[in-house]
C-alpha positions in Angstrom: 0.3 -0.3 0.0 1.4 3.6 -1.3 0.7 6.4 1.0 0.6 10.1 0.3 3.6 12.0 1.6 1.0 13.9 4.1 -0.3 10.4 5.1 3.0 9.0 5.8 4.2 12.1 8.0 0.6 11.7 10.0 1.6 8.3 10.5 4.7 9.3 11.7 3.7 12.1 13.6 1.4 9.9 15.3 4.1 7.3 16.3 6.3 10.0 17.7 3.4 11.4 19.6 3.0 8.2 21.5 6.8 7.4 21.8 6.7 4.6 19.5 8.6 5.9 16.6 10.8 3.5 15.1 14.5 3.8 14.8 14.7 3.3 10.7 12.5 4.2 8.0 12.8 3.1 4.4 10.9 5.9 2.2 10.2 4.7 -1.2 8.8 6.0 -4.4 9.7 7.5 -7.6 11.3 10.8 -8.4 9.3 13.6 -7.3 7.1 11.6 -4.8 8.3 13.7 -1.8 11.0 11.7 -0.4 13.2 14.3 0.6 10.6 16.9 1.5 9.2 14.2 3.9 12.5 13.4 5.5 13.0 17.1 6.1 9.4 17.4 7.9 10.2 14.3 10.1 13.6 15.8 11.1 11.8 19.3 12.3 9.4 17.2 13.6 11.7 15.3 15.8 14.1 18.2 16.5 11.7 21.7 16.5 13.6 24.6 16.6 13.4 26.6 19.6 11.0 29.9 19.1 10.5 32.1 21.8 7.0 33.1 20.3 6.0 29.5 20.8 5.0 29.9 16.9 2.6 33.0 17.2 3.1 36.1 15.1 2.8 39.5 17.0 -1.2 39.4 16.4 -1.3 36.1 18.5 -2.0 34.0 15.3 -0.4 30.9 14.7 2.8 31.7 12.4 3.3 29.5 9.1 7.0 28.3 9.3 8.2 26.7 6.0 10.1 23.6 6.4 13.8 23.6 6.0 15.5 21.4 3.3 17.8 18.9 4.0 20.5 20.5 3.0 19.6 23.5 5.4 19.0 21.0 8.1 22.2 19.4 7.7 24.7 19.7 10.8 26.0 18.4 13.8 22.6 16.6 14.6 21.9 15.5 11.2 24.1 13.8 8.8 23.2 13.2 4.7 24.8 10.6 3.0 25.0 10.6 -0.7 26.5 9.0 -3.8 29.8 10.7 -4.3 32.2 8.6 -6.1 32.9 8.5 -9.6 30.9 5.4 -9.9 27.8 7.1 -8.3 28.1 4.7 -5.4 27.8 5.5 -1.3 31.3 5.0 0.0 31.9 2.4 3.0 33.9 5.4 4.6 30.8 7.6 4.6 28.8 4.8 6.3 31.4 4.5 9.0 31.3 8.2 9.4 27.6 8.3 9.9 27.8 5.5 12.2 30.5 7.0 14.5 28.4 10.3 14.9 25.9 8.4 16.1 27.8 7.8 19.4 28.8 11.4 20.0 26.7 12.7 22.6 24.2 15.6 21.4 22.3 17.9 23.9 19.3 16.4 26.0 16.1 15.7 24.1 17.6 16.0 20.8 17.9 13.4 18.1 20.7 12.1 16.0 19.4 11.7 12.6 21.0 9.9 9.7 19.5 10.5 6.0 21.0 8.1 3.3 20.0 9.4 -0.2 19.9 6.8 -3.0 20.3 4.1 -0.3 20.1 1.7 -3.0 23.5 2.7 -4.3 25.5 1.7 -1.1 26.2 -1.9 -2.3 27.0 -4.7 -0.2 30.1 -3.2 1.5 28.6 0.1 2.5 25.5 -1.6 3.6 27.1 -3.9 5.9 29.4 -1.0 7.4 26.3 0.4 9.1 24.5 -2.9 9.8 25.0 -3.3 13.2 24.0 0.2 13.9 20.6 -0.3 12.0 20.3 -3.5 14.1 21.0 -1.8 17.6 21.1 1.8 17.5 21.7 4.2 20.4 18.8 5.7 21.7 17.3 8.8 20.3 19.0 8.0 16.9 16.7 7.9 13.7 17.9 6.5 10.3 16.0 7.8 7.0 17.1 5.5 4.1 15.5 7.0 0.7 15.3 5.1 -2.5 13.6 4.7 -5.6 14.6 0.9 -6.3 14.4 -0.4 -2.8 14.9 -4.1 -4.3 18.3 -3.4 -4.5 18.8 -3.6 -0.9 20.1 -6.5 0.9 17.2 -8.4 3.0 18.9 -7.7 6.0 18.5 -3.8 5.5 14.7 -4.3 4.3 13.7 -6.4 7.2 15.3 -3.8 9.8 13.2 -0.8 8.4 10.0 0.2 8.4 8.9 0.7 5.1 7.0 3.7 3.6 6.2 3.7 0.0 5.1 7.0 -1.2 2.7 7.7 -4.2 3.4 9.5 -7.0 2.6 13.5 -6.8 -0.7 14.5 -7.6 0.5 16.6 -10.8 1.6 12.7 -12.0 4.4 10.5 -12.5 7.9 12.1 -13.0 9.8 10.7 -16.2 13.3 10.2 -16.5 14.9 10.5 -19.7 14.1 6.8 -21.0 10.6 7.1 -19.9 10.0 10.5 -22.0 11.2 8.8 -24.8 8.9 5.9 -24.5 6.0 8.3 -24.0 7.1 10.0 -27.1 7.1 6.8 -28.9 3.9 5.9 -27.8 2.5 9.4 -28.9 3.8 8.4 -32.5 1.9 5.0 -32.2 -1.6 6.6 -31.1 -1.3 9.0 -34.1 -1.4 5.8 -36.2 -3.6 4.1 -34.2 -3.6 0.7 -32.0 -3.7 -2.3 -34.5 -0.9 -1.3 -36.7 1.6 -4.0 -36.4 4.6 -2.1 -38.0 4.1 0.6 -35.4 3.8 -1.9 -32.5 7.3 -3.6 -33.7 8.8 0.1 -33.9 7.7 0.5 -30.2 9.3 -2.8 -29.0 12.3 -1.8 -30.9 12.8 1.7 -29.1 11.9 -0.1 -25.7 14.7 -2.5 -26.2 17.0 0.1 -27.3 16.3 2.4 -24.3 17.2 -0.5 -22.1 20.5 -1.6 -23.9 21.5 2.0 -23.3 20.6 2.0 -19.6 22.6 -1.5 -19.5 25.7 0.0 -20.8 25.4 3.1 -18.4 24.9 0.7 -15.4 27.7 -1.5 -16.4 30.1 1.3 -16.9 29.6 2.8 -13.7 30.0 -0.6 -11.9 32.9 -1.1 -13.9 34.0 2.3 -12.2 33.2 1.0 -8.8 35.2 -2.0 -9.0 38.2 -0.1 -10.1 38.0 2.1 -7.4 37.6 -0.8 -4.9 40.9 -2.6 -6.3 42.6 0.6 -5.9 41.6 1.1 -2.5 42.2 -2.4 -1.0 44.9 -4.1 -3.6 47.4 -4.2 -0.9 45.1 -5.4 2.2 43.7 -8.3 0.7 44.3 -11.7 -1.2 44.2 -9.6 -4.4 43.6 -12.5 -6.9 40.7 -14.1 -5.2 39.2 -10.9 -3.8 39.2 -9.6 -7.4 37.3 -12.3 -8.7 34.7 -12.1 -6.0 34.1 -8.5 -6.5 34.0 -9.0 -10.4 30.9 -11.7 -9.7 29.6 -9.2 -7.3 29.4 -6.2 -9.8 28.1 -8.7 -12.4 25.1 -9.5 -10.5 24.8 -6.3 -9.0 24.7 -5.0 -12.8 22.2 -7.6 -13.6 20.0 -6.6 -10.7 20.1 -2.8 -11.6 19.2 -3.4 -15.4 16.1 -5.5 -14.0 15.0 -2.7 -11.6 15.4 -0.4 -14.8 13.3 -3.0 -17.0 10.7 -3.0 -14.3 10.3 0.7 -14.5 10.1 1.6 -18.0 7.7 -1.5 -18.1 5.5 0.0 -15.6 5.5 3.4 -17.5 4.1 1.3 -20.4 1.4 -0.4 -18.3 0.4 3.2 -16.9 0.2 4.8 -20.4 -2.2 1.9 -21.1 -3.9 2.6 -17.8 -4.6 5.9 -18.3 -6.4 5.2 -21.8 -8.6 2.9 -19.8 -9.3 5.7 -17.3 -10.0 8.1 -20.0 -12.5 5.3 -21.4 -14.2 5.3 -17.8 -13.9 9.2 -17.5 -11.6 8.9 -14.5 -9.9 12.1 -13.9 -6.7 11.2 -12.4 -4.1 10.2 -14.5 -0.7 9.2 -14.1 0.3 11.1 -17.2 -2.2 14.2 -17.4 0.4 16.0 -19.8 -0.5 13.0 -22.2 -4.4 13.2 -21.7 -5.0 14.4 -25.4 -3.5 11.2 -27.0 -4.8 8.8 -24.3 -8.2 10.1 -24.7 -8.0 9.8 -28.5 -6.9 6.5 -28.2 -9.5 5.5 -25.9 -12.2 7.0 -27.9 -11.5 4.9 -30.9 -11.8 1.2 -29.0 -14.5 -0.5 -27.0 -13.7 -0.8 -23.4 -13.2 -4.7 -23.8 -10.5 -4.3 -26.3 -8.4 -2.2 -24.4 -8.7 -4.4 -21.2 -7.5 -7.2 -23.2 -4.3 -4.7 -24.2 -3.8 -4.1 -20.9 -4.0 -7.9 -20.0 -1.3 -8.6 -22.2 1.0 -6.1 -20.6 0.3 -7.5 -17.0 1.1 -11.0 -18.4 4.5 -9.5 -19.9 5.4 -8.1 -16.3 4.7 -11.5 -15.0 6.6 -13.5 -17.7 9.5 -11.2 -16.9 9.7 -12.6 -13.7 10.4 -16.0 -14.9 13.0 -17.5 -17.2 11.5 -16.3 -20.5 13.6 -15.2 -23.4 13.1 -11.4 -22.9 13.3 -10.2 -26.8 10.3 -13.1 -27.8 8.6 -12.1 -24.6 8.6 -8.3 -25.6 7.5 -9.3 -29.3 4.6 -11.2 -28.5 3.4 -8.9 -25.7 3.9 -5.7 -27.8 2.2 -7.3 -31.0 -0.9 -8.4 -28.8 -1.1 -4.8 -26.6 -0.5 -2.7 -29.5 -0.6 -4.7 -32.9 
């Protein structure tokens, strides 16, 4: 179950008020869902600023105070860890620094907070570096892990956090470059109309090309991460065996990240077709409101039963992708059924 950012905040606020606040939260959701804003609000909740006016203005009315950003909140009590290496990974040393900061005394009644942005970029080494703190944190310490790909985290991390998945913002889903390219191709297909085999195959080719580019980018970043590790630890380990083990790890991680990207791109496709169905049923809320003119046109050209069958083909594709099915064959069959 996904929550709005406001509902998630209310749940945390209620738990804090009852003295039942968990020590670690995993806040997930796509870009634009409000993960960082929620984290900032939670920090301001548990470490409120001292205000001599008790939040009242000169006229005795409640004063509206804007929540500070994470950058503004970062300091002695709040540590924010971000990916910062060339490979865009969170470094082990950064996690150890966060861990040490939790054991430094703070003022009475104040919380130590650690925020990990893009937590899925930690990797096994960085995750293990702070696992003990996650299992047995000092009192009055809170960890906030933010991620749009939680499936890449170790099960030991997932099992020790309260998960708060956030819904997309009310303005619709935020798209990355690959998803935007796919939406452009869908608009081109819509102009020709569903049922055009050539257009369906062209869309499948675009989908595959986007994934191929993302795999190459992911592989390049992980190759860089392996080089960085090799330089850092080459004199402290049994280099030959250690290097083989790390090569296997990064190959597996590349595959995991690729599968995560594939799932996001497929979700974009399903959401677009879902908008077509919602337009057919006169539902106001759309995942991609900017595409309404296009999805409404497609909806008007087809019966609801036909659209639902096409939607089923995409849902079947998602289920098949979780098996050992041959990827390109599964894509071709599904795209011809859904769009041809």
